[in-house]
N, C-alpha and C positions, 0 to 999 in steps of 0.2 A: 955356464955354457950358453944358456938362452940369451944372456946379455951380450956375449961375444958375437953370437950369430946375428942378433939385432943390429949390433954396431957395424958388422960387415955388410949386412943388407942395406944399411943406411948410405953406403957409398955407391950403391947401384943407381943408375939414372931412373927418373920417374917421368917417362914421356907422356903418360896419360893424366898427369895432374890437372891440366887445364880443362879436361872433360868434366862437365857439371853433373853427370848422371852415372850412378854406379852400374846401372844396367848397361848403358852404352859402353862404359869402361870395360866391363867383363866381356861384352860382345866383341869389342875390338881386340882385347887380349886373346880370346879364343880364336878369332879370325886370323890374327897375325901368327899365332902358334901353328894353326892348321895350314896356313899358307906357306910357312917356312918348311914344315914337314913335307907337304906335297911338292914344293919346289925342289927339295933335295932328292926326293924319289924320282921326279921327272928327269933331273940331270943325270942321276945314276942309270936310269933306263936308256938314256941316249948312248951310253958307252958300253954297257954290258948287261947281261940278263939280271933279273931281280934276284937278290940274295938277302938272306936274313941279316947280314952285316949292315947292308945299306938301310934296311928297315929300322934296325936298332939305332943307327946314326940319325935317321930322320926323326924317330920318336924322341931321341935325346935332345936334338936341336929344337924340336917343337916344345919340349918341356922347359928347356932353358929360356926360350923366347917367352913362354907363358909366365915364367917366374919373373923375368925382367919387366914385362909389361904390367903384371898384376900386383907386384909386391908393394907398389905405392898405395894400393887400396887396403892392404892387409897390415902394413907396418903400424899405422895409427891404432889399429885394433889391438895389436900386441902391446903397444905402448900403454894403451888404456888399461889392459889387463894387469900389467906390471904396476902402473900407478894406483889402480884400485886396491891391489894387494898391499901396497905401501900405505895407502890411506887407512886400511883396516888396522894397521899397526900404529897409527897416529902420525904418520909422516904425510903432511899435506903440501910438500914442496915440489912433488913431481908434476911435470906438465907434458902434454902431448904436442910434438912438433910435426906439423904437416902443412904442405902447400896445396893440398887437394881442395878442389872447389865442389866436390860432389857431396852426397849425403853423409859420407864418412867424415869429410872435412868439417861439415856443420856439426856433426856429433862431437868431433874433437874440440871444436871451439866451445860448444856447450859444456863439455867435460872440464875444460880448463877453467871456465867461469865458475862451475860448481866447485872445483877444487879451491879456487881463490875464495869463494864465499865460505866454504867450510873452514879454511885456514883463518879467515877473519873471525868467524864465529868461535873457533877454538881459542884464538887469542883473546877475544872479548870475555870468554868464559873464565880464562885464567886470570885476566885482569880484574874481573868482577869478584872472584873469590879472594884475590889478594887485597883489593881495595875495601871490600866489605869487612874482611877480617881486621884490617887496619882501623877503619872507621869505628867498628864496634869495640876494639880493644882499648882505644884511647879513653872514651868516656867511662867504660867499665872500670879501667884501672884507676881513673881519678875518683870515681864514686866509691870504689873499694877502699882507696886510701883514706877518704874522708870518714867512712864508717868504721874502719879499723882504728883510726885515731880516737873516735868517740868511744868505741868499746874499750880500748886500752887506757882510757882516761887521759890521753895526751891532749885532746881537744874536748871542748864542752859543746853540747848541742845548742849553740847560740844561733840567733837568726842569720848572721853572716855565714856561718858554717853550713847551715841548712840550705841557704840560698845557693851555695856552691854545689851541694848535692842535687838540689832541684834543677839547676842549670844543666848538669850532666845528664840527669834523667830526661829532661826536655830534649836534649840533643839526641839521646837514644830514641826517644819517641819520634822525632822528626825523621831520623834515618829509616826507622821501621815504616813510617807512613809513606815516605818517598819510595821505598822498595816495593811496598804494596801497590802504590799508584803505578809504578813502572811495570809491575807484573800484570796489573789489570789492563794497562794500555797495550802491552805486548799481546795479551790474549784477545784484545778487541772487545772487552766486555765492560767498557766504561760508558754508561748511558749519559746523554747530555739532556739536562732539563732546559730546553730551549725557550727563550723569550726574547723580546726586544729590550736590549740593555741601553739605557740612556747614558751616553758617553760622559757628559759633564758630571752628573751625579755619581756615576760609577767611579770616575777617577778621583773625585773629591774624597770619597770614602777611602779608597786605597791609599791616597797620599796622606790623609789624616792619620791612618794607622801606621804608615811608614814613619811619619814624624814622631809619633809617640814611641815607636820601637827604637828609633835612632836616639831620642832623648834618654830613654831608659838604659841604653847601652853606652851613654856618655859620648856619643858622636855628634860634634857640632857641625851639622850640615844643613844648609837651607834647601828649600824646594821652590821651584817655579812651575806653574801649569799654564799652558797656552792652549785653550780650546776655542774653536770658532763659535761665533754667536749663532743662535738658532738651534732648532731641534736636530739632533744627530744621534742615530741609534745604530747598533750592530746586533745582529741576531746571534744568540749563543747562550751558554750556561754561565750565569753570573759568578757562581762559586768557582768554576774552573778558570774563567778569565781572571778572577781575582787572584787565584793561585799564580797565574802567569805574571801579572804585573807586580804583585807583592814580591815575587822572586827577583824580578828585574830591578825594582826599587831598592831592595835589600842589597843586591850586588853593587848597585850604583853608590849607595851610602858607604858600604865597606871599602870601596876603592876610591872614594873621594877624600882628599886631605881635609884636615880641620879647617873650617871656614869656607869650604867648597860649596858648590851648588849642584843639586840634581835637577835637571831640566826635563820636563815632560811636555811634549808638543803634539797636537792632533791636527791633521789636515784631511779634508775630504778630497779624494782624487778619483773622479769618475765613479765607478761602482765600488770603490774601495775606501776604507778609512785607514789612514797611516798614523800609527802611534810611534813617536820617536822618544826614546829614553836615553839620556846622555848623562855621564858623570863628569867630574873634574879631575880625574886621575890621569895616568900616563897612557891610557889606551891599550889596545891589544895589537901586537904585530900582525901584519897582513897574513903571514903564513899560518897563524894560529886561530884566525877568526872562524873558520868552519869547525875546528876541533873543539871549540868551547861547548858545542851542543852535543858532544859525545858523552857517554856515561862515565862519570868519575874523572872527566877531563877538567883539570883545575889550572894547569899552566903556571906561568911565572907570576901571575897576578894573585894567586891563591893566598888567602889569609885565613886565620883561624875561624872556625864556626861553620864553614861550608862543607857539604858532603860531596859536591861534584855531580849531584843528580838533578838539581833544580832546573838547570837550563835544558837538560835532556827531556825532562817532563814538560817544560814549557813548550818545547818544539812540538812534542806529540799533541799537546792540547791545542796549540794553534793550528796544526794540521787537521785535527778533528773538526775544527771550525772552518775548514777550507781556506786557511790563511797561510801566510809565510812569516818567518822570523829570521833575521840575519843581522850580523854585525857588519856595519858599513863603514867606509872610510869617512873621516870627519868632513872631507871636502864634499861628499854627497849629502851632507846634512847642513848644519849652520856654520861649519868651518872651525868651530871652537875645539881645543884639545880635549881628549878624553875618549872613552868608549861610547860609541853610538850604536844603539840597537833599534832596528826598525821592525815593527810588527804591522803586517797588513791583513786586515779582516774585511770580509764583504760588508757593504753598507746596506742598511735597511732590511726589509724582508727579502729573503732569498730561498727559493724552494730547494729542498734537499740538503740543507745544512745539517751537519752532524750525521 
């Protein structure tokens, strides 16, 4: 019944929607209603003595006028009540439709934004549960299979078998560590041990580790590093920044073909330092470039071994350092095919970093 009444009221005109103040809107509504009632009484007194019938007609017309004039201010409130009740049941699809420019209209806009945010949070929560379950189930199943084979005597605890079990255990450890990092970042309790990081030495260490990791995984990929001559530093936490670039290089290695090259380039641009990391793969479609930094977003380029959390953590760490990270079009970099990631960090000493 309430929904039917609300739908019928939706057909009524809303002449006061352009009014930007709820006080002015109510004052005008009361003024129009009183004016209509007084006008009807005045015309009735012109023709015959005052009677209760005419008073009742005047009051009825005044109330109808008040309803027509003021319902535009109350309909959004009723819609918000219905939408809030639906949200309490887990339905975040309801929205409030209003053309009002007053405080109620602003409240409706804020309500719609809140509903959209809650819907996004609920969707991310569901995806988080599904993806974490999947990511945990895979290495646990593999590890269980290895151990069952050893216990049943099907396989022997040889180094190759134990390396398989160790690899799955390490995968579980990485996932748990990334989840803990993400939890700390969300809670805002990640302290940064700030110092001036010398770019050339820092990158040489990160690239050297990436080369060893790539060789250990049997990936035949080369590395090139282009760092400008002279001292160049960025303020930040070396361990956290190492986490960012180690993840970027690992992704670049995994998505480069055999014999490909991972390119790292550094430029000083005003008060910023630009770090460009590019692989030799197929690149990322423009529509997916922002999505890769979402949690568990792995896209069409996904290959085995990734959890889909690394780039989400990398973005948070870069933002903690007052920087930006983005996947850019190859034309904005050196023009070569592949995925091009730009990280921009403040250069030199900068007050308030972290």
